[in-house]
N, C-alpha and C positions, 0 to 999 in steps of 0.2 A: 611652291617656292616663289618668292618675289625675285625676278631676274635682276632687279636693281642691286641685289646683294651678291650677285655672281661676278667674279672677275677671273679672267684667264690667268693661269699660272704656268705658262709654257716654259718660261726661262728657268732652267734648272739652277742657274746661279743667282736668280732673283725671283724666288717663288712668291706668288701672291696667293692669299687664302681664297678658296672658293667656299663661301658660306652657304650651307643648305639648311633651311629651316624646315624640318620635317614635322608636319602637324598631323597628329592622328585624327582621322576623320570620324566624327561621331554622327550618328543618325540624326540627332536633333539639330545638328548644325547644317545639314544638307537641305537644299530646297525640297519642300514636300511635294512629292509626285506620287500619284496612284500607281500601284504595281500593275504592269501590263497583264491583262486578264485573258484567259482562254474562254471559249464559248461565246454566246450572244451577250448583248447588253442586258443588264438586270432590268426587271420589270418595276416600274415606278408605281407604288400603291397609293400615293397621295395621302389623303387624310385617313384612309383605311389601314395605314401601316401600324397604328397604335393598337388596333383591335386584335386580340387573340381569337375571339369568337364574334362574328358578325353574321346575322341571319335575316332572312326575309320573312320567316314565320317563327314558330315557337322555338325557344331554347329549353330543352328538357334535361333533367338530370336525376339520378338516384341519390345524389348528395354525396359529400365526402371528398370528391376530387377538388383540386386547387387549380385556379386559372390565374396565371401570372401575367397580367396585362388587362386591357379594357375589354368589355363585352357589351353588346347591344343588339337590338332588333328593330327593323323598320321595313314596311309600314305597319306591321302588326302592333296591336296594343301592348303596353307594358305588362299587362297581366299575363301575357304568354311567356314572359321571361321567368323561369323557375330557379335560376341561380340565386344564391343568397350572397349578401355582402361578405359574410364570413368565408366564402369560397373564392372570392375575387380579390386579388392583390392589384387593384386598379380601380377603374370607375365603371359602373353599370349605367349605360345610357338607355333611356326609354323615350318613346314619342309622347307619352302622357304620364300623368301622376299615378297610374295604376301599376306601375312597376314595383319591384321589390323594395323593401325598406332600405333607405340610403341611396337609392338610385337617383340619377340626375336626369331631369327632363330637358331634352335638347333635340327636338325634331329636326331643326335645321342642320345641326352637325351630322345627325344620322343620315339625312337625305344626301348631304354632300359626300359622306363616306360611301354610301351605296352607289352614288354616281361615279366616284373614283374607282370603286370595285368593278363596275361595269366597264369602265375604260381600261382597267388593268386586264380584265378577262379578255376583252376584244384584242388588246395589244398582244397578249400571249398567244391567242388563237390565230392571229394573223401574221405571226413572225415568219419570215422567209429567209433564205430559199427553202422550198419544201424538202424536208429531210429525205435522204435516200440511203441505200445500202444499209450499213449497220445502225443507222439512226432512224430507220423506218421499221416499226414493229420489232424492236430488238427482242431477242429471245422468243420469237414467235408470239409476242404479246405478254410473256411472263419473264420479268427481269430478275426474279429470284435466282441467286447464285452468280449473277453477272457483276463485273466491275466496270463501271461506266465513266468515261472521261467527260469533261465539260462539253456541253453542246446543246443543240436543239433536237429533241426527239419527238417522234410522232407515232401515235397508236391509232389505227383506223377503226378499232373496236374497243373492248374493255381492256384495261391494263391491269395485270396481276403482279403482285409480289408475293409469291407463295413458294413453299418447299424449302427455300434457303434465303438467307439474308442477301440484300443488295448492297454493294459498296460503291460510293461515289468518290472518286479520287481526283483531286485537283488542288490548286492553290487557294489562298484565302480570299482572293477576289474573283475566282473563276465562277462561272454561272451555268446552271442547268435549267432548261425549260422543257417540260413534258406536256405535249399537246395530246389530249386523250379524248377520243370521239364520244365515248359513252362512260362507263363506270370505271372507278379505281377501287380495287379490292386488295387489301393488305392482310395476309394470313395471320393466324394466331401465333404469338411469340416471335414474329418476324421483326428483324431490326433493319432500319436504314442506317448503314454505317458510313461515316465520313472519314476520309483519309487524306493525308498530304496537306492538312490545313484548311480543307474545304469547310464552308460555313453554311449552316441551315438557312440563314437569311438570304442566301444567293440561290436557293432552290425553289422552283415554282412549278406547281402541278395544276394545269388548266383542265378541268374535268367537265365533259359535256353533259353528264347527268349527275350521278351521285357518287360519293366516296364512302367507303366503310373501312375502318381500322379495327381489326379483330382484337380479341382479348390478349393482353400482355404484349402486344406489339409496341415497338418503339419507332415512332415516325419522325421524319425530319423534312421541313420545308413548309411552304405556304400553299394550302389547297384553295383554289378558286373554283367553286362548283356552281353550276347553273341551278342544281336542285339541292338535295339534302347532303349532310355530312354526319356520319355516326362514328363516335368513339366508344367502343365497347369496354367492358369492365377491365380495369387495371392497365389499359393502354395508356401510352404517353405520347405527347407531341411537343417537339421543339420547333414551333412554327405557328401557323395560323389556320383556323377553320373558318373560311369566308364563304357563306352560302347565299346566293342572290335571291332566289325565289322561295325556297323551302326552308326547313328548320335545321337546327343543329342539335344532335343528341350527345350530351357530354356525360358519359358514365365512366370516363377514364380516371386514372390516378392524378394526372396533371397535364396541363397545357400551358406552355410558356412562350411568351413573345421572344422570338430569336433576337439575340444581340449581334449586330453586324459590326465587326471591327474592320475598318478600312486600313489595310496595311500599306505603309509608305515604303518606297524603294528608292534609296539614295542613288542607286546605280543608273536610274533613268537619265539623270542629269549628266552622267559621265559616259554614256554610250558614244563610241567613236573610235578613231584610229590615232594612236600616239606614236611619235617619233622623237628620239632624243639621243643624247650622248652621255658617256661617263668617262671620267679620268680622275686621277689622284691629285691631291693638292701639291704634290711635288713635281708635277708636270705630266706631259703626255709621252708615253712610250707605246710601241706596238703591242707589247705584252700586257699592258695594264689599262689600255684605253680602248673604247669601242663605241658601238651604236646599238641602241634598242630600236628595232625597226618594225614598223607596222604592227604594234601591239594593239590588237583589236579587242575592245571591251564590249561585252554584250549586256543584255537587259538584266540578267541575274548576277552580274559581277564576274561572269566567266570571261576568260581572256586567252589569247594565243598570239604569239609573235616570234620574233627572231632576235638573237643576240649575235652581233658581228664583232669579232675580235681576233687579232693575230692571224689574219688571212683565212679564217674559218667562219662558218655560219652554224648556229646552234638554235634549235627550236625549243621554246618554252610554252607551257600552257598551265591552266589551273583556274582557281576561283578566288577572288578577293573575299575576305571574311567581312562580317558586318561592320567592322571598324575600318575597312578599306585596306587591309594589309594582306600581303601574299609573299610567299618565299618559294623559290625554285633552286634546286641543286642540279647543275649541269655537269655531267660526267665527260671528262676529256682524257685522252691518252696522256701519259707523262710527257711525251714528245710535244704535245700541244699546250702543255702548261698545267696539267692537272685539273681538278674540279673547279667550277665556278659556283659561287652562291649569289643569287640575285634576290635582294629584298626590296619590295616595292610598296609604296603607299599611294593609294588613289586619293588625291587631295582635292576635296570639293569645297574647302573653305575659301579658296581664292575665287575671284570673279570668273576666271577661266580655269576649268579643270586641268590638272597636271598630274603626271606620275613622277614622284620623286623617290629616292632611295639610295641603295648602294649595290655595287658589284664588288665582290672580294674573291681573292685567290691566294694560292701559296707559291706560285712561281715568282721568280724575282724577289724572293722573300715574301713574308706576309704583307699583303697590300689590300687597301680598300679604296675604291673609286666612288665618287659621288655621282649620282644619276639624276638627270632632269629630262623629262620628255613632255612635249606639248601636244595638245589635241589638234588634229587637222581641222582646218576651217576653209571656207571659200569666201572670206571677206576681202581678200586682196584682189584687185581687178586683173583681168587678163592683160598682160603687158610683157615687154621684153626689156632686159637690162644687160649692160656690158659691165665687166668687172676686170680690174687689173690687180695682179698679185705681185707687189714690188719685192726686190731682194732685201735680205736681212743684212744690214751693214756690219753687224757683229761677226759675220762669218767671212770677211775679207773677199768679197767678190772682185773680179770674176774668176780668180784662180782657185779659191777654195769652195766657192759656191757661185750660182749663177748671178750675173750682173743685170740681166734683163728682167722685164715684166712677164710673168705668166698671165694668162687671160682666160676669161670664160664668158659664154653667152648663157643667160638665164632666161628661160621662157616660162612664164607663169600662166597657167590655164585655170580660170576661175570656176570651171564646171558650169552647170546649168541649174535653173530653178528646180527642175524635176530631178536632177541628179547632182546635188552639191558635192557628194562624196567623190566625184570624178576630178575635183580640183587637185592640181599637182604642179610642181615646178620641175622642169628639166634643166639640168646644168651640164654643159659640155664645154671642154676647153683643153688647154695644154699648159703645163708648168714650164718654167723657163729653161729646163734641160731637154725639152721636147716630149716629155712624158704626158700622154693624153689621159684624161679622166672624164668620167661622165656619171651622172646619177639622176634618178627620178625620185622625188620625195614630196610629201605634202607640206603645206605651209601653215603656220599657226595663225590664230586670229589676229595677232598684232605683228605679223610679218616675218617671224623668225623661221629660218631654214637651217636644219642641221646638215653639215657636209661631212661625209665619211667616204673616202675613196681609198681602197686597198691598192698599193702600188708595188712595183718591183717584185712580183711573184710572192707577195705576202710579207716582204721584209721592210716595206716602207709604207708611208701613210700621209694622206692629206685629210685633216680633220679640223672642225671648228663650226662656229655659228656665223651666219650672215643674216642680215635683215633687209628685206626688200624696200623698206621705207627709208632707212638711213644706216650707214656704217657707224654712226656715232651712238647707236643704242647700246645700253649696258650689255656686257657679255659677248659682244661681237669680237671675233678673232679667228685666226687660222694658224695651223701648225703643219708644216711640211717637213716630214722626216725622210731624208735620203740616206739609205744604208751604205756601209762600206762595200766596195766591189773590187774585183781584181782587174777589171778593165772598164772601158768607156770613160765618160767624164766623171770627175769628182769621186775618185776611188776611195778617198778617206771618209766620205760621207759628211753630212751636215744636217743641222736642224734649223729651218727658217721659221722664225716666230714673228707673227704680225698681230698687232692689236688693231682695234677698229679704226683708229685715226690714221693708220697707215694704209688701209685697204681703200682702193678707189673704185667707185661704183656709180653708175648713172643709168636712168631710164633711156631706152632707145626707141625712136619712132621712125617709121618708114612712110614717106621719105624724110631723111634728115635735112634740116633746114639751115643749120648754122655751123657746119663743119668746113665750109669752103674757105674760111679765114685761116685754117691751119696750113701754112705754107713752108715752115721750116722743118726739114727732115734731118735728124742727127743720128749718127752712129757712134756709140760710146762703149767704153769698157763696162761701165755700170750706169744705170739710169740716173744715179745721183752725181756723176762726174760733172765738174764745171768745164772741163776741157774735153771736147769731142774728138773722136778719131776722124770724122769727116762730117761736114755740114753741106747740105745742098738745098737749094730753093726749088720748091715744086708748086705746081698748081693742081687743084682738084677739078677735073672737068665735070660737066653736067651728067656725064655717064659714070661718074665716080672713079675715074682713072687717075692715077698719079703720073704727072708728066714733069720730068726734070726741065727746068726753064733753060739751063745753059747747055746741057748735054743730054739730048733726048734719047740717045742710044745706050746711055750708061745704066739707066734705072727704069724699071717697070714696077707698077704697083696698082692696087685697087682697094676700094672700100666697098664691102657688100652693103648696099643700102637697106636690105632687109634685116641684117643682123648686126651691123657695125663692126664686123671682123675685118682686119687689116692684113693685106699681103704686100710684101716688098721684095723685089728680086734685084740684086746687084751683083754683077760678075758671076751670075749663075748660082748665087747663094740665096736661098729663100728665107725670108724673115716673116714671122707671124705675130699678130697682136690684135688689139681692139681699140676702137675710138670711144671716147667718153663725150656724149652729147652735151652734158651740162657744162663741162669744162673746155669744150672745143679743142681737145687735144687727144692724143693717143699714145700708146706704148706697146712694146713687145720685145721680141728677142730674135736673134739669128745665131746659128751654131757654126763654129769653125771646127777644125779637127781637134783642138785641145781645150776649148772653152766656149762659154756662152757670152754673147755681147748684146748690147741693148739697142733698141730702136726707140726714138722719140719723135713724135710729130706734133707740132704746136704752132700757134700763131707767131 
């Protein structure tokens, strides 16, 4: 979703449309990323990769079998190659013109391929760390009947696959390497079975001496043998028979060059933690608005997170499908509002990944709220900010709603290069009726922070978006819902609705350098009043104390240089607020027995 298309629609009498552009994510539209693989890195075969059969001595055959790929022998003469061109769906390479009819003379290519085979063999044999436990001599040397996960396996003697088939289970990019000190023996009619999408092109058998594939066996993977390789009658191979010093006997039915399909995973680009908000286009209510918190997306599109709504927390988890869609149904008691349906789309077509979608329910009538959640990032620097939440003039402050400013201190921690996921913003403050709130949440790449604070025992709410870079960014706004109550202030309740151009925010630095010019302290019914209840002139000392110029005993106060928070005491009534460094002024509130009133400190 493009946040430029989003507008707050808090005012129930003046709704604004929140437009959500839900784009179905297709795999071809996502950045191409290789699927995270289990097991070791694959073995690079270099120029030997095109050969199904490559030998150092004779290539013999009884005829009839088919080789799907190239074949060749070096340094032995071409006359030792007994395959015919009719058997080979590829090219037969020889070191001289004595090779079979149709063969290609290319001793340089063969020398290079044999050199690459040597490098591949040594690479496989030298892989570390040395296998231990179930990866060392699995099955006591006979892996028939076993199901092997991707990994590096070592046999200190001969490796057998006899008695039962062996199964290799893993994903399409997972890798198996078998280090075999002496022979490899595959019994008659034994199959190497691949499961879970495993591919024969990712299976490597490094054989210290010779390999034998018995009659009717079906083998998978690339054999790199120091000596000979034998495929007996009617055996098959989906792989390669690469023998360095000795020959290859091909009496099998077929040997086919493995096709290796690299599978891309669009979820790699989306790994991370997402936080966001949902609300209907008719406005924010406690029953139909909430937060999607710490939705954690994993490498395979798996996710888990929490939905906060109406004073309660609900866990959700599952897997995004290949199109990036997922749906959860959350069961709630009728007293909590009944079931919720959460439909999400993991959107990778934007420059920055987002989760968009809807949350719907049946309480308060059938309703659907639009959802947007940003991925956490550590691109915003570590810094502190002060923020003022002004009153809403539509709710007749100070009698029907507070007249002063609420305030907050925002501390953003950028994490570290080694641990960028530790990045977070901590928000703590108080609303102008004295209600405290606090939250810790991650920040998006472009500075957006979702605010969701459950208030008044689940009956009220502070919710909206702020942006650490500017309150003028699209979509910035706050909604403060104060419920009806039988006692305390504002028993009729109110909703304070603020758009970005009404919210005041400024970075704060310690020590502050330009606040000493703020000398006019006013007490007002509401922060917007032209006529104050009382004005006094103060000075701000170098220790950041407020001193009344004319009546030093009447007023006390201070500004915390580390946070920018303001405290004013007059006639034993304590007021609280915050300073804005950019504007060299501050605001806040103090409470009397029947209402809230405003504090303003300015030049």
